[in-house]
Residue frames as qw, qx, qy, qz and C-alpha x, y, z in Angstrom:
[[0.703, 0.098, -0.311, 0.632, 11.93, -2.67, -70.77],
 [0.002, -0.539, 0.152, -0.828, 11.34, 0.85, -69.50],
 [0.731, -0.528, -0.110, -0.418, 8.95, -0.48, -66.75],
 [0.921, -0.164, -0.247, 0.254, 11.58, -3.01, -65.68],
 [0.495, 0.362, -0.207, 0.762, 14.18, -0.35, -65.49],
 [0.302, -0.597, 0.044, -0.741, 11.99, 1.84, -63.38],
 [0.868, -0.428, -0.157, -0.195, 11.08, -0.98, -61.10],
 [0.832, 0.054, -0.271, 0.482, 14.78, -1.75, -60.67],
 [0.218, 0.429, -0.228, 0.846, 15.67, 1.75, -59.84],
 [0.573, -0.580, -0.044, -0.576, 12.84, 1.84, -57.28],
 [0.930, -0.304, -0.202, 0.047, 14.07, -1.29, -55.65],
 [0.669, 0.208, -0.264, 0.663, 17.64, -0.08, -55.59],
 [0.098, -0.566, 0.127, -0.809, 16.56, 3.28, -54.05],
 [0.761, -0.522, -0.071, -0.379, 14.50, 1.58, -51.41],
 [0.901, -0.104, -0.225, 0.355, 17.55, -0.80, -50.57],
 [0.478, 0.350, -0.231, 0.771, 19.93, 2.14, -50.35],
 [0.341, -0.614, 0.062, -0.709, 17.60, 4.01, -48.04],
 [0.902, -0.402, -0.119, -0.106, 17.44, 0.95, -45.86],
 [0.778, 0.114, -0.232, 0.572, 21.27, 0.74, -45.99],
 [0.119, 0.543, -0.172, 0.813, 21.53, 4.37, -45.06],
 [0.638, -0.612, 0.021, -0.466, 19.16, 3.99, -41.96],
 [0.931, -0.244, -0.164, 0.217, 21.26, 0.99, -40.78],
 [0.601, 0.323, -0.185, 0.707, 24.56, 2.90, -41.31],
 [0.148, -0.628, 0.123, -0.755, 23.16, 5.90, -39.37],
 [0.805, -0.517, -0.057, -0.285, 21.85, 3.68, -36.60],
 [0.928, -0.077, -0.124, 0.344, 25.26, 1.89, -36.33],
 [0.306, -0.886, 0.116, 0.328, 27.00, 5.24, -36.25],
 [0.720, 0.049, 0.467, 0.511, 28.85, 4.36, -39.41],
 [0.151, 0.812, 0.035, -0.563, 29.72, 7.72, -41.06],
 [0.056, -0.353, 0.733, 0.579, 31.59, 6.36, -43.92],
 [0.149, 0.327, 0.924, 0.134, 28.56, 4.04, -44.65],
 [0.159, 0.783, 0.375, -0.470, 26.21, 7.07, -44.26],
 [0.085, 0.680, -0.336, -0.646, 28.27, 9.04, -46.83],
 [0.154, -0.080, 0.898, 0.405, 28.43, 5.99, -49.26],
 [0.174, 0.515, 0.834, -0.095, 24.65, 5.53, -49.07],
 [0.159, 0.786, 0.190, -0.566, 23.94, 9.21, -49.48],
 [0.055, 0.526, -0.540, -0.655, 26.01, 9.24, -52.68],
 [0.165, 0.106, 0.955, 0.224, 24.31, 6.07, -53.88],
 [0.179, 0.668, 0.646, -0.322, 20.94, 7.57, -53.36],
 [0.102, 0.763, -0.097, -0.631, 21.92, 10.77, -55.16],
 [0.038, -0.286, 0.787, 0.545, 23.39, 8.67, -58.08],
 [0.155, 0.349, 0.917, 0.117, 20.26, 6.72, -58.50],
 [0.229, 0.792, 0.406, -0.395, 17.99, 9.82, -58.49],
 [0.098, 0.642, -0.408, -0.641, 20.34, 11.43, -61.22],
 [0.161, -0.067, 0.930, 0.324, 20.18, 8.18, -63.17],
 [0.190, 0.583, 0.771, -0.173, 16.35, 8.13, -62.90],
 [0.172, 0.800, 0.145, -0.556, 16.04, 11.81, -63.88],
 [0.027, -0.482, 0.614, 0.625, 18.35, 11.41, -66.92],
 [0.009, 0.172, 0.908, 0.382, 15.93, 8.66, -68.25],
 [0.338, -0.281, -0.340, -0.831, 12.89, 10.72, -67.61],
 [0.588, -0.415, -0.694, -0.027, 11.75, 8.80, -64.52],
 [0.261, -0.619, 0.181, -0.718, 10.42, 10.80, -61.59],
 [0.615, -0.157, -0.723, 0.271, 11.24, 9.16, -58.12],
 [0.425, -0.868, -0.132, -0.220, 9.81, 10.57, -54.80],
 [0.704, 0.003, -0.288, 0.649, 12.70, 12.12, -52.92],
 [0.297, -0.875, -0.188, 0.334, 13.71, 14.92, -50.60],
 [0.348, 0.912, -0.169, 0.136, 15.85, 17.78, -51.69],
 [0.355, -0.737, 0.575, -0.014, 18.65, 16.61, -49.43],
 [0.830, 0.033, 0.546, 0.109, 18.67, 13.13, -51.04],
 [0.683, 0.698, 0.140, 0.165, 19.19, 14.74, -54.38],
 [0.055, 0.916, -0.367, 0.151, 22.13, 16.72, -53.00],
 [0.759, 0.192, -0.585, 0.211, 23.57, 13.58, -51.47],
 [0.116, 0.221, -0.664, 0.705, 23.00, 14.50, -47.86],
 [0.462, -0.440, -0.715, -0.286, 19.97, 12.73, -46.59]]
């Protein structure tokens, strides 16, 4: 089950990063902010379960 959970977190993180890039390209500042929060939340969730996901310090703070 843990492997499936980690896989799902990784997939959601990748999707959130793609959404962030699209929002940034579109100039959608609200979308950017929402995606940044989603990324930070996923990283916190992963860390709380002992799962280390590659990320930048700014992603962890919620400002990619």
